[in-house]
Backbone bond lengths (Angstrom), bond angles and torsions (degrees), N, CA, C in turn:
res aa  C-N    CA-C-N  psi(-1)  N-CA   C-N-CA  omega(-1)  CA-C   N-CA-C  phi
1 X - - - 1.459 - - 1.496 110.14 -
2 X 1.305 118.55 128.60 1.464 122.37 -179.93 1.504 110.60 -76.97
3 X 1.331 116.77 161.62 1.447 120.32 -178.71 1.508 112.53 -59.35
4 X 1.372 116.95 -36.48 1.448 120.33 -177.33 1.528 112.28 -70.91
5 X 1.342 117.08 -15.65 1.461 119.90 177.32 1.519 112.90 -85.17
6 X 1.343 117.27 -5.76 1.456 120.59 179.64 1.508 108.65 -97.33
7 X 1.337 116.68 163.44 1.477 120.58 178.27 1.514 109.20 -64.22
8 X 1.332 118.77 -39.42 1.465 120.32 177.12 1.545 109.67 -60.37
9 X 1.310 117.12 -42.58 1.436 120.35 179.95 1.520 112.86 -62.85
10 X 1.336 115.96 -43.85 1.453 120.78 178.02 1.514 111.67 -62.92
11 X 1.352 115.49 -37.88 1.455 119.43 -179.02 1.505 113.48 -61.36
12 X 1.338 115.89 -30.32 1.489 119.79 -177.11 1.523 112.00 -102.69
13 X 1.327 118.28 -8.65 1.453 120.59 -175.88 1.516 111.78 -93.85
14 X 1.310 118.80 -6.61 1.460 121.64 -177.70 1.528 107.38 -153.24
15 X 1.329 118.31 173.44 1.476 119.82 178.31 1.549 111.36 -52.79
16 X 1.308 117.11 137.26 1.424 121.67 -172.49 1.537 114.61 -53.00
17 X 1.321 116.17 -36.24 1.462 120.25 -172.91 1.531 112.70 -111.15
18 X 1.299 117.31 21.42 1.470 119.69 -178.47 1.539 109.97 -77.14
19 X 1.346 115.16 118.92 1.465 122.78 169.15 1.527 114.33 51.56
20 X 1.324 117.09 44.48 1.476 119.73 172.95 1.506 109.92 -66.91
21 X 1.292 115.62 150.78 1.494 120.40 -172.38 1.494 113.95 -71.36
22 X 1.320 118.62 -20.08 1.466 118.73 -176.35 1.502 112.31 73.18
23 X 1.334 117.20 19.07 1.480 122.17 -177.71 1.531 112.53 -86.60
24 X 1.299 114.58 52.58 1.474 120.39 -179.91 1.514 110.22 -123.95
25 X 1.336 113.16 158.17 1.441 121.60 170.60 1.532 107.09 -110.76
26 X 1.344 117.08 145.46 1.444 121.26 -178.65 1.526 109.32 -132.17
27 X 1.283 114.87 158.15 1.463 121.65 169.00 1.520 107.38 -144.31
28 X 1.340 115.52 157.89 1.459 121.02 -173.68 1.533 110.15 -129.91
29 X 1.321 112.98 142.10 1.490 118.09 177.97 1.531 109.95 -112.00
30 X 1.329 115.55 136.49 1.464 122.55 178.02 1.538 107.73 -125.05
31 X 1.334 114.70 168.66 1.457 119.32 172.86 1.554 108.41 -123.32
32 X 1.338 117.39 151.13 1.470 118.88 -176.09 1.518 111.32 -70.89
33 X 1.333 117.69 133.13 1.489 121.04 -174.67 1.519 112.45 -73.59
34 X 1.344 112.93 149.72 1.463 120.38 179.63 1.532 113.32 -95.76
35 X 1.328 117.02 -27.79 1.463 121.90 -176.62 1.500 111.76 -128.82
36 X 1.286 118.08 168.09 1.454 121.82 178.82 1.520 111.79 -62.82
37 X 1.352 116.91 -38.09 1.474 119.38 178.17 1.523 109.94 -64.44
38 X 1.347 117.13 -42.51 1.457 120.93 177.76 1.533 110.47 -65.74
39 X 1.319 116.01 -33.81 1.464 119.54 178.41 1.538 110.93 -63.81
40 X 1.348 115.67 -43.76 1.437 119.06 177.70 1.503 112.76 -63.53
41 X 1.339 116.37 -38.19 1.477 119.81 176.84 1.513 111.42 -63.50
42 X 1.342 115.49 -41.22 1.464 117.89 -179.77 1.531 111.06 -61.67
43 X 1.317 116.87 -48.98 1.477 118.69 -175.06 1.524 111.86 -72.56
44 X 1.320 118.27 -24.68 1.442 119.10 172.34 1.524 108.97 -70.08
45 X 1.318 118.73 -37.70 1.474 120.79 176.87 1.513 110.55 -65.08
46 X 1.325 117.36 -41.70 1.464 119.94 179.79 1.535 109.71 -64.16
47 X 1.343 115.86 -40.99 1.481 119.71 177.19 1.520 111.76 -59.47
48 X 1.353 115.69 -40.21 1.469 120.47 -177.72 1.534 111.17 -70.07
49 X 1.343 118.00 -39.53 1.460 122.18 -171.22 1.537 112.44 -89.25
50 X 1.308 117.06 -21.93 1.479 119.68 -175.51 1.533 113.10 -56.93
51 X 1.352 120.20 -40.87 1.475 119.77 -179.92 1.495 115.25 -62.14
52 X 1.364 118.48 -12.54 1.448 121.11 175.90 1.535 112.18 -79.01
53 X 1.327 116.29 -0.56 1.471 122.99 177.26 1.521 113.48 51.98
54 X 1.340 116.24 58.82 1.463 119.20 179.28 1.515 110.86 -63.65
55 X 1.343 116.31 151.94 1.471 120.99 174.24 1.499 110.33 -60.31
56 X 1.326 117.95 -38.62 1.461 122.46 175.41 1.520 108.15 -163.64
57 X 1.286 115.74 165.44 1.476 122.14 168.46 1.513 107.13 -126.58
58 X 1.324 115.95 138.46 1.471 119.93 -177.08 1.518 111.06 -115.35
59 X 1.327 117.19 157.66 1.434 123.60 -179.68 1.513 106.85 -127.60
60 X 1.365 116.35 127.90 1.451 120.79 -173.39 1.488 112.24 -76.19
61 X 1.337 113.90 169.24 1.454 124.75 -174.95 1.537 106.61 -127.54
62 X 1.342 116.85 119.64 1.456 120.11 -173.96 1.523 114.78 -63.21
63 X 1.316 115.54 160.55 1.486 119.48 178.64 1.516 110.82 -54.90
64 X 1.337 115.20 133.60 1.463 119.69 -178.90 1.503 113.87 67.07
65 X 1.316 117.61 19.38 1.458 119.08 179.98 1.519 113.51 73.73
66 X 1.356 116.60 21.01 1.446 121.26 -171.55 1.534 113.19 -66.94
67 X 1.304 118.02 -18.29 1.471 120.09 179.19 1.517 112.12 -113.58
68 X 1.326 118.04 21.10 1.464 119.78 -170.75 1.517 112.94 -54.70
69 X 1.309 119.39 -47.15 1.455 121.03 -177.39 1.545 110.49 -66.50
70 X 1.346 116.09 -43.48 1.475 118.85 179.72 1.502 111.83 -67.25
71 X 1.315 116.84 -37.54 1.473 119.75 177.65 1.516 109.18 -62.45
72 X 1.342 117.50 -46.96 1.467 121.82 -178.95 1.523 110.58 -60.09
73 X 1.343 115.39 -46.47 1.468 119.12 -177.87 1.531 110.71 -62.85
74 X 1.338 117.47 -40.68 1.454 120.32 -179.33 1.493 111.87 -66.98
75 X 1.363 116.31 -46.79 1.452 120.38 179.79 1.527 111.48 -62.63
76 X 1.306 115.97 -44.42 1.481 119.88 -179.69 1.524 110.98 -61.72
77 X 1.330 118.40 -38.79 1.434 121.33 -179.36 1.543 110.67 -68.56
78 X 1.337 116.26 -41.10 1.461 120.06 177.74 1.539 109.21 -58.75
79 X 1.359 114.92 -46.80 1.458 119.58 -178.64 1.517 111.83 -64.45
80 X 1.333 115.31 -34.55 1.496 120.31 -174.50 1.514 111.91 -82.27
81 X 1.335 118.46 -38.41 1.456 121.36 -166.94 1.527 116.70 -112.06
82 X 1.329 116.48 -0.46 1.474 118.90 -178.86 1.531 109.11 -130.56
83 X 1.318 116.94 164.71 1.442 120.66 175.57 1.547 112.46 -83.23
84 X 1.320 118.23 5.60 1.442 122.57 -175.32 1.500 112.51 -82.46
85 X 1.331 115.67 151.84 1.461 122.59 170.86 1.511 109.06 -84.13
86 X 1.312 117.15 117.52 1.468 120.69 -175.86 1.537 110.09 -98.11
87 X 1.316 114.41 137.94 1.451 122.47 176.11 1.508 110.02 -121.27
88 X 1.335 116.89 135.61 1.458 120.30 -178.21 1.542 110.94 -108.74
89 X 1.314 116.53 137.14 1.439 120.05 173.96 1.548 109.72 -78.34
90 X 1.316 116.87 142.81 1.459 121.96 174.34 1.525 107.00 -138.44
91 X 1.337 117.52 141.05 1.452 121.83 178.23 1.523 111.33 -127.26
92 X 1.337 114.13 171.65 1.466 120.38 -178.40 1.514 112.01 -90.43
93 X 1.312 119.67 -7.66 1.467 122.48 -164.07 1.529 111.98 -74.89
94 X 1.352 114.72 132.58 1.470 122.88 170.51 1.527 113.99 52.18
95 X 1.313 116.44 40.97 1.456 120.33 177.61 1.528 109.50 -152.70
96 X 1.318 116.57 143.59 1.452 120.75 177.48 1.504 110.02 -76.27
97 X 1.323 115.27 165.88 1.477 118.42 174.49 1.511 112.25 -58.72
98 X 1.350 116.21 -40.73 1.443 119.18 179.28 1.511 113.58 -62.03
99 X 1.337 115.70 -40.98 1.466 119.09 178.79 1.520 111.46 -65.11
100 X 1.338 117.67 -42.97 1.434 121.00 179.54 1.514 110.23 -66.63
101 X 1.310 117.62 -42.64 1.462 120.76 177.88 1.526 111.20 -59.64
102 X 1.338 115.96 -38.07 1.484 119.57 -179.93 1.530 109.85 -65.15
103 X 1.373 116.03 -42.88 1.465 118.11 178.02 1.508 110.68 -61.24
104 X 1.357 117.16 -42.90 1.453 120.90 178.54 1.521 111.67 -59.14
105 X 1.303 116.93 -41.06 1.500 120.24 179.84 1.545 109.67 -66.08
106 X 1.333 116.11 -37.38 1.475 118.50 175.41 1.507 111.74 -61.62
107 X 1.312 116.94 -39.34 1.451 119.60 178.83 1.537 109.26 -66.84
108 X 1.306 117.28 -43.59 1.454 118.76 -179.93 1.545 110.31 -61.31
109 X 1.326 116.86 -43.63 1.478 120.26 179.44 1.537 111.04 -63.97
110 X 1.359 116.38 -26.05 1.467 118.89 179.73 1.540 111.77 -87.33
111 X 1.336 116.25 5.32 1.459 119.22 177.08 1.505 114.80 93.06
112 X 1.347 117.46 5.24 1.476 120.81 -177.15 1.537 106.94 -87.13
113 X 1.314 116.50 127.66 1.453 121.63 -176.05 1.533 111.77 -118.57
114 X 1.298 118.80 2.25 1.463 122.11 -176.42 1.518 109.41 -128.63
115 X 1.349 116.28 127.08 1.450 122.64 179.08 1.496 109.61 -120.77
116 X 1.327 117.75 136.20 1.463 122.50 167.73 1.532 106.85 -96.59
117 X 1.317 116.62 106.97 1.469 122.49 -170.88 1.547 108.94 -97.44
118 X 1.308 115.74 120.67 1.457 122.52 -175.77 1.533 110.39 -131.54
119 X 1.320 115.77 148.12 1.490 117.27 172.57 1.522 108.74 -62.93
120 X 1.308 116.97 -45.00 1.457 121.24 175.90 1.522 113.31 98.83
121 X 1.324 114.91 158.83 1.458 122.34 178.80 1.505 110.64 -90.63
122 X 1.336 119.08 146.47 1.476 121.97 175.32 1.511 110.77 -58.11
123 X 1.338 118.35 150.85 1.448 120.42 -177.92 1.514 114.84 -65.45
124 X 1.329 117.12 -20.22 1.474 121.43 -179.86 1.524 108.13 -122.03
125 X 1.336 114.15 125.55 1.473 120.20 -177.21 1.513 111.37 -58.36
126 X 1.327 116.53 138.72 1.458 120.18 178.88 1.523 113.45 97.44
127 X 1.321 117.16 -20.24 1.455 120.57 178.84 1.558 109.54 -82.06
128 X 1.312 113.74 156.67 1.476 118.23 173.81 1.501 108.84 -92.78
129 X 1.332 115.30 154.42 1.451 120.97 179.84 1.537 110.27 -63.16
130 X 1.307 115.71 134.51 1.467 121.24 172.71 1.521 106.99 -132.89
131 X 1.319 116.44 123.61 1.460 120.59 -176.75 1.532 110.07 -66.31
132 X 1.332 116.35 143.90 1.460 121.35 169.31 1.507 109.96 -59.35
133 X 1.351 118.23 140.41 1.447 118.70 -177.85 1.508 114.97 -53.62
134 X 1.315 117.65 -31.22 1.449 122.11 179.37 1.538 111.71 -113.52
135 X 1.340 115.92 21.27 1.445 119.15 -173.40 1.511 113.54 -107.73
136 X 1.325 113.82 -176.33 1.451 121.05 174.38 1.545 108.27 -78.15
137 X 1.291 117.63 135.62 1.457 121.01 -173.19 1.509 114.52 -92.07
138 X 1.329 118.28 -9.74 1.442 120.53 178.93 1.539 108.72 -163.77
139 X 1.313 115.70 173.14 1.475 118.89 -178.42 1.491 111.93 -65.68
140 X 1.333 118.24 -35.50 1.479 119.07 -179.01 1.507 111.68 -63.43
141 X 1.376 116.94 -41.20 1.456 118.48 177.91 1.514 111.80 -69.41
142 X 1.345 116.71 -30.73 1.447 120.79 175.45 1.545 110.60 -63.61
143 X 1.313 115.36 -46.85 1.463 120.10 177.43 1.524 110.70 -56.37
144 X 1.310 116.60 -49.03 1.465 122.29 -179.96 1.519 111.06 -57.86
145 X 1.341 116.85 -42.87 1.457 120.88 -179.91 1.502 113.22 -67.05
146 X 1.352 115.91 -40.59 1.475 121.18 179.63 1.534 111.51 -63.49
147 X 1.326 115.31 -38.25 1.467 118.24 179.16 1.512 111.80 -66.83
148 X 1.335 117.93 -23.26 1.438 121.45 175.71 1.526 111.69 -78.50
149 X 1.323 116.05 -28.96 1.465 120.33 177.89 1.536 110.88 -69.65
150 X 1.343 116.05 -47.63 1.453 121.31 -178.73 1.510 107.31 -164.44
151 X 1.323 115.29 168.31 1.470 120.37 -176.93 1.527 110.55 -84.11
152 X 1.339 116.91 61.17 1.446 120.49 177.70 1.507 112.12 -68.11
153 X 1.323 115.49 149.81 1.458 120.70 160.43 1.545 105.32 -80.27
154 X 1.325 117.01 132.61 1.462 120.00 -173.44 1.502 111.29 -126.58
155 X 1.325 116.21 127.51 1.434 122.94 170.99 1.500 109.51 -104.67
156 X 1.322 117.25 148.05 1.458 122.99 178.97 1.528 109.72 -130.22
157 X 1.311 115.88 170.65 1.476 120.73 -178.26 1.531 111.15 -90.43
158 X 1.328 113.91 147.82 1.486 121.61 172.19 1.505 109.69 -130.21
159 X 1.326 117.65 148.14 1.434 122.85 -174.45 1.522 111.60 -124.10
160 X 1.354 116.93 95.60 1.441 119.61 -178.23 1.536 113.94 -62.47
161 X 1.345 116.27 -23.17 1.481 119.32 -177.45 1.524 112.20 -112.97
162 X 1.330 116.90 21.80 1.477 124.14 175.11 1.533 111.00 73.51
163 X 1.314 113.11 121.01 1.508 118.67 177.23 1.527 109.36 -61.62
164 X 1.345 117.93 140.74 1.462 121.00 -176.18 1.528 113.45 -55.58
165 X 1.358 117.93 -26.86 1.457 118.91 -178.69 1.513 112.79 -95.51
166 X 1.341 118.91 2.43 1.456 121.99 176.76 1.515 109.28 -88.17
167 X 1.326 116.33 150.03 1.434 118.76 -178.67 1.512 112.67 -72.38
168 X 1.307 117.91 -38.44 1.456 121.85 -178.21 1.535 109.44 -164.41
169 X 1.348 115.01 -176.93 1.446 119.59 -176.46 1.505 112.44 -64.18
170 X 1.339 117.59 -35.72 1.481 119.77 -179.50 1.523 109.64 -66.98
171 X 1.329 117.97 -39.72 1.479 120.02 178.34 1.520 109.99 -62.73
172 X 1.328 117.83 -36.83 1.456 121.92 178.28 1.521 109.81 -63.39
173 X 1.331 115.96 -45.15 1.481 119.84 -179.79 1.513 111.04 -66.81
174 X 1.336 117.49 -39.75 1.444 120.75 175.82 1.527 111.93 -57.05
175 X 1.355 114.80 -43.24 1.465 119.48 -179.26 1.531 110.84 -67.27
176 X 1.324 116.16 -41.60 1.460 118.96 176.87 1.542 111.31 -62.17
177 X 1.290 117.41 -39.91 1.468 122.41 179.24 1.526 109.70 -63.13
178 X 1.328 117.62 -38.71 1.473 119.53 177.35 1.528 110.87 -63.58
179 X 1.312 117.16 -40.30 1.494 120.60 179.12 1.521 110.88 -64.81
180 X 1.309 116.30 -41.80 1.457 120.26 179.15 1.551 110.31 -66.36
181 X 1.313 115.87 -44.33 1.446 120.59 -179.76 1.548 112.27 -64.22
182 X 1.340 115.17 -27.24 1.455 120.35 179.26 1.528 112.79 -76.03
183 X 1.352 117.76 -13.28 1.439 119.39 176.36 1.506 116.36 132.71
184 X 1.321 118.57 1.29 1.471 119.76 178.68 1.528 110.80 -70.95
185 X 1.309 115.68 144.83 1.496 120.17 -175.59 1.506 111.91 -100.60
186 X 1.342 118.47 -15.47 1.449 120.35 175.79 1.508 109.14 -164.24
187 X 1.329 116.16 164.79 1.449 122.30 176.38 1.515 109.63 -121.06
188 X 1.328 116.82 145.35 1.466 122.95 174.19 1.515 107.71 -113.61
189 X 1.296 117.50 128.15 1.471 119.77 -174.69 1.512 112.78 -80.54
190 X 1.307 115.66 154.08 1.466 123.21 167.16 1.525 105.92 -63.20
191 X 1.335 116.79 156.21 1.473 118.67 -179.46 1.531 110.68 -69.56
192 X 1.319 113.29 160.68 1.463 121.55 -176.78 1.518 105.75 -158.26
193 X 1.350 117.32 169.65 1.466 118.87 -175.28 1.514 114.82 -128.52
194 X 1.346 117.10 5.71 1.465 120.18 177.37 1.524 106.46 -127.41
195 X 1.336 118.76 125.57 1.464 121.08 -176.95 1.511 114.01 -57.22
196 X 1.359 116.11 -36.76 1.443 118.24 -177.90 1.503 110.92 -67.54
197 X 1.322 118.60 -23.55 1.468 119.62 177.72 1.526 110.15 -60.58
198 X 1.337 115.81 -45.77 1.448 119.36 -179.70 1.547 111.25 -72.98
199 X 1.316 116.67 -44.71 1.467 119.78 -173.49 1.545 110.44 -63.62
200 X 1.326 116.49 -39.73 1.443 119.27 176.32 1.517 112.03 -64.57
201 X 1.342 115.28 -40.80 1.460 119.78 178.92 1.520 110.35 -64.40
202 X 1.309 116.94 -44.14 1.481 121.09 177.01 1.507 110.42 -55.24
203 X 1.304 116.22 -47.28 1.483 119.70 -178.09 1.554 110.63 -68.08
204 X 1.296 116.54 -36.91 1.467 119.84 179.42 1.543 109.44 -68.11
205 X 1.316 117.36 -36.99 1.464 121.26 178.06 1.538 110.52 -64.09
206 X 1.335 116.21 -43.53 1.454 120.66 178.42 1.516 110.45 -61.93
207 X 1.336 116.94 -41.14 1.478 120.12 178.63 1.511 110.73 -67.74
208 X 1.308 117.97 -21.61 1.480 123.49 -179.97 1.519 110.74 -87.11
209 X 1.317 118.37 1.48 1.451 120.86 178.74 1.495 115.28 92.33
210 X 1.338 117.78 13.19 1.463 122.23 -179.62 1.522 106.76 -95.72
211 X 1.328 117.09 109.73 1.457 120.53 -174.73 1.521 112.39 -111.76
212 X 1.304 120.67 6.45 1.448 122.53 175.25 1.536 109.80 -85.07
213 X 1.321 118.47 159.10 1.466 120.17 -178.01 1.539 112.62 -62.12
214 X 1.309 114.86 140.83 1.487 121.10 172.38 1.538 104.94 -119.90
215 X 1.320 114.72 115.66 1.461 120.66 -173.93 1.524 109.53 -98.74
216 X 1.330 118.88 128.32 1.439 119.25 178.94 1.532 113.02 -69.56
217 X 1.304 117.20 132.96 1.450 121.90 175.51 1.519 110.34 -89.90
218 X 1.344 116.53 124.29 1.473 121.91 -174.19 1.533 109.44 -111.54
219 X 1.325 115.71 123.69 1.464 120.70 177.76 1.527 109.04 -113.76
220 X 1.349 119.66 101.52 1.455 120.35 169.83 1.523 110.24 -65.33
221 X 1.326 117.76 125.63 1.451 121.78 -172.03 1.522 110.87 -84.08
222 X 1.308 116.55 90.90 1.433 120.26 177.95 1.556 112.47 -85.71
223 X 1.324 114.61 -23.28 1.465 120.76 -179.15 1.546 107.03 -138.46
224 X 1.331 115.85 106.33 1.447 118.55 -172.27 1.502 112.59 -66.81
225 X 1.329 118.49 -41.37 1.472 121.52 -179.63 1.520 110.20 -60.21
226 X 1.336 117.25 -41.37 1.468 120.66 177.61 1.511 110.13 -65.40
227 X 1.331 118.10 -42.93 1.432 120.06 179.28 1.538 111.43 -62.84
228 X 1.295 117.73 -36.38 1.471 122.28 177.82 1.507 109.83 -60.73
229 X 1.317 117.02 -41.67 1.467 121.36 176.97 1.535 111.30 -64.15
230 X 1.320 116.32 -46.71 1.483 120.81 177.82 1.547 110.75 -57.59
231 X 1.346 116.45 -44.99 1.453 121.70 -178.00 1.515 111.29 -62.94
232 X 1.323 117.88 -40.64 1.446 120.65 178.85 1.514 112.20 -63.39
233 X 1.335 116.23 -36.03 1.479 120.57 -178.52 1.507 110.78 -73.05
234 X 1.338 118.40 -31.42 1.455 120.40 -169.37 1.519 114.79 -110.67
235 X 1.329 117.99 3.23 1.448 120.40 176.46 1.515 113.68 77.54
236 X 1.327 119.07 18.52 1.444 121.33 179.87 1.512 109.68 -85.38
237 X 1.331 116.97 138.42 1.429 121.21 178.63 1.547 110.87 -76.86
238 X 1.283 116.95 127.65 1.454 123.33 179.56 1.540 107.54 -107.59
239 X 1.325 118.06 99.34 1.460 118.73 -171.52 1.530 112.42 -67.53
240 X 1.312 114.94 150.69 1.454 120.80 -179.23 1.508 112.73 -62.19
241 X 1.338 116.13 -34.41 1.466 117.87 -178.51 1.532 111.34 -64.68
242 X 1.319 115.97 -29.89 1.454 120.03 179.56 1.536 110.60 -70.24
243 X 1.296 115.19 -43.68 1.478 119.64 178.42 1.529 109.13 -61.71
244 X 1.327 117.57 -41.15 1.460 120.64 -178.52 1.544 109.92 -66.68
245 X 1.324 118.21 -32.27 1.467 120.49 179.18 1.534 110.63 -62.53
246 X 1.326 117.48 -34.30 1.454 120.32 -175.26 1.541 114.15 -92.47
247 X 1.344 116.00 -2.96 1.431 119.12 178.82 1.534 110.26 -63.59
248 X 1.312 116.53 134.35 1.434 122.41 177.89 1.515 116.86 82.45
249 X 1.386 115.24 6.87 1.486 118.68 -176.53 1.511 112.15 -109.28
250 X 1.340 118.69 9.79 1.460 120.65 -175.89 1.512 112.47 -55.04
251 X 1.317 117.91 -38.46 1.475 121.48 -176.50 1.525 112.80 -102.14
252 X 1.332 117.01 14.64 1.450 121.44 -177.37 1.543 109.04 -123.87
253 X 1.308 115.47 79.47 1.463 120.63 -171.75 1.524 112.01 -61.50
254 X 1.318 118.09 -44.57 1.463 120.91 -179.41 1.523 111.94 -62.90
255 X 1.303 115.81 -39.37 1.468 119.67 179.25 1.534 109.16 -67.56
256 X 1.322 118.29 -40.51 1.461 121.23 177.14 1.526 109.75 -58.74
257 X 1.310 117.06 -44.10 1.471 120.46 -179.65 1.521 110.97 -60.71
258 X 1.330 116.07 -42.19 1.458 119.95 -177.57 1.533 108.62 -65.11
259 X 1.311 118.36 -44.84 1.453 121.95 179.45 1.537 110.25 -63.49
260 X 1.328 116.99 -43.33 1.450 121.97 -179.13 1.514 111.82 -61.18
261 X 1.342 115.70 -45.87 1.467 120.16 -179.19 1.540 111.20 -66.82
262 X 1.326 115.27 -40.02 1.490 118.24 179.48 1.514 111.35 -62.16
263 X 1.339 117.56 -46.69 1.456 120.90 -177.21 1.531 111.01 -64.98
264 X 1.351 116.74 -46.37 1.462 119.17 -177.13 1.523 111.29 -69.81
265 X 1.340 117.27 -36.23 1.463 119.25 179.25 1.533 111.40 -66.18
266 X 1.329 116.93 -40.62 1.452 119.44 178.35 1.543 110.18 -65.23
267 X 1.293 116.52 -39.69 1.495 119.48 176.15 1.529 110.33 -58.89
268 X 1.320 117.15 -46.50 1.459 120.80 -179.97 1.518 111.97 -66.04
269 X 1.343 116.09 -36.13 1.473 118.32 -179.64 1.533 110.10 -65.56
270 X 1.328 117.31 -38.19 1.446 119.97 -179.75 1.541 111.02 -73.34
271 X 1.300 116.19 -33.86 1.486 118.29 173.34 1.521 110.05 -66.18
272 X 1.328 117.58 -38.33 1.454 121.60 175.70 1.540 110.34 -59.14
273 X 1.336 115.03 -43.12 1.467 119.24 177.60 1.518 112.06 -61.89
274 X 1.335 115.36 -25.65 1.460 120.59 179.05 1.519 112.18 -90.03
275 X 1.326 118.45 11.13 1.437 121.71 175.28 1.502 117.52 97.44
276 X 1.337 116.95 1.31 1.485 121.31 -178.92 1.526 108.41 -75.92
277 X 1.342 116.17 132.92 1.458 121.27 178.99 1.539 111.50 -129.95
278 X 1.307 118.05 11.19 1.462 119.99 176.62 1.540 107.11 -138.67
279 X 1.340 115.58 135.59 1.433 121.71 -177.10 1.532 110.85 -134.45
280 X 1.314 116.22 140.21 1.492 121.57 176.68 1.507 107.84 -115.57
281 X 1.324 117.35 122.15 1.464 122.16 -175.85 1.524 111.61 -103.19
282 X 1.328 114.56 125.09 1.468 120.90 170.75 1.519 107.60 -82.85
283 X 1.317 117.81 97.52 1.465 121.40 -167.39 1.545 113.01 -82.00
284 X 1.327 117.32 -22.94 1.456 121.32 -172.91 1.557 110.32 54.34
285 X 1.321 113.36 31.82 1.472 123.66 177.57 1.526 113.51 63.31
286 X 1.355 114.24 27.27 1.470 120.09 174.32 1.515 107.95 -121.93
287 X 1.290 117.56 128.32 1.460 120.24 -170.20 1.522 114.44 -91.01
288 X 1.359 116.80 -32.48 1.446 119.51 -163.61 1.520 113.27 -60.68
289 X 1.356 118.19 -44.69 1.447 120.55 -177.41 1.516 111.82 -63.88
290 X 1.339 117.26 -48.10 1.464 121.95 179.99 1.527 109.46 -61.44
291 X 1.309 116.84 -44.13 1.496 121.35 -179.01 1.545 108.39 -60.07
292 X 1.334 115.71 -47.64 1.487 118.88 -176.57 1.524 110.77 -61.58
293 X 1.320 117.98 -40.95 1.424 122.02 -178.75 1.543 110.45 -65.92
294 X 1.301 116.57 -44.29 1.482 120.72 177.15 1.507 110.00 -59.83
295 X 1.337 116.64 -42.54 1.468 121.14 179.74 1.534 110.25 -60.85
296 X 1.332 115.99 -43.76 1.466 120.31 179.95 1.514 112.00 -64.01
297 X 1.337 116.26 -28.82 1.474 119.90 178.43 1.525 112.21 -83.98
298 X 1.353 117.08 4.81 1.460 121.04 172.82 1.502 113.79 99.02
299 X 1.329 117.51 -2.49 1.474 120.38 -179.36 1.531 109.74 -78.02
300 X 1.320 117.06 132.51 1.472 121.71 -177.91 1.535 110.13 -121.38
301 X 1.300 114.26 149.48 1.474 119.52 179.08 1.498 110.57 -65.36
302 X 1.330 115.50 142.39 1.416 121.05 178.31 1.515 112.34 -92.38
303 X 1.301 116.72 -162.37 1.446 121.44 -174.26 1.518 112.65 -104.62
304 X 1.328 116.36 18.41 1.489 120.09 -179.61 1.499 111.63 -117.55
305 X 1.325 117.90 78.21 1.452 120.57 179.23 1.509 112.35 -69.54
306 X 1.336 114.55 171.02 1.464 119.48 173.66 1.515 109.08 -65.00
307 X 1.340 117.82 142.01 1.452 121.15 -179.77 1.527 112.48 -54.90
308 X 1.327 116.09 152.99 1.458 121.87 -176.41 1.505 110.79 -60.72
309 X 1.321 118.86 -33.85 1.494 119.88 -177.81 1.537 110.68 -64.54
310 X 1.347 116.58 -31.17 1.450 118.83 178.02 1.519 109.86 -78.20
311 X 1.330 117.14 -38.24 1.454 121.04 176.19 1.526 110.71 -57.35
312 X 1.317 116.82 -43.35 1.448 118.82 -178.74 1.515 111.61 -69.43
313 X 1.345 116.64 -31.22 1.447 119.56 179.11 1.520 112.09 -70.23
314 X 1.335 114.70 -29.57 1.472 120.62 -177.91 1.527 110.78 -83.70
315 X 1.313 118.02 -12.94 1.468 120.56 -174.12 1.499 110.71 -71.54
């Protein structure tokens, strides 16, 4: 087989985004809004992204459960008022097993069948995680407990660049394997900025006996300072070339968006060349960048828009 007959060959023999098949699945992550203005921005983003028919959309859970009520309200509304599959984040932090199980039952009763199960961040930055005396002590035990509550589909986190609290890459893989063995059906990776980072991790996970899907998490960088903070918390490498790309763009919002979309789209294109066909976008409640990247990958909007009642609520 010649180089031009391979996906890698085609990627370099013609424009990167020329006539891609659109044979990908996507999912989108949102966070619960704090204000009415943020609420309108969230629902406008959902309205924009819904026609791309994502596999699911998830809603995050604040450190220490600080957004529990807002997360529940947002997830329940998505499940109730849109054609989308809603997934709720749940963590182990500052809650007993009984309290977490009760939240899970409320989600099940609201029609939510997908949970993103995470150990979670401590409520105060800089502290180390400490399990609640009567709580789940790690994500694997949370997964096991949730499967006893109901037959949820469960996603868990994966760390291609090693979680800051893990000793090494093998320890990270061991922990991921425990979560999968406890009942998780897929993993979603922390964001990263080099395609080989994910592809090597995917291959290492397979060699470690992990055969469930691992979906790359994609973060379009709309705010570099914010991304730098996220990276420091999660152990993600923030390359110098990326920081230099955003220098001088603080007051040029449209230029920042163009740079962000270009960088993230190229990352996704190279992952696609490596066989990836599913992507999870950390949207930060902004639709345009994620939509543009999906479009460049060949994905087109279908004929099932968000219902009019939601459109009017977002107006």
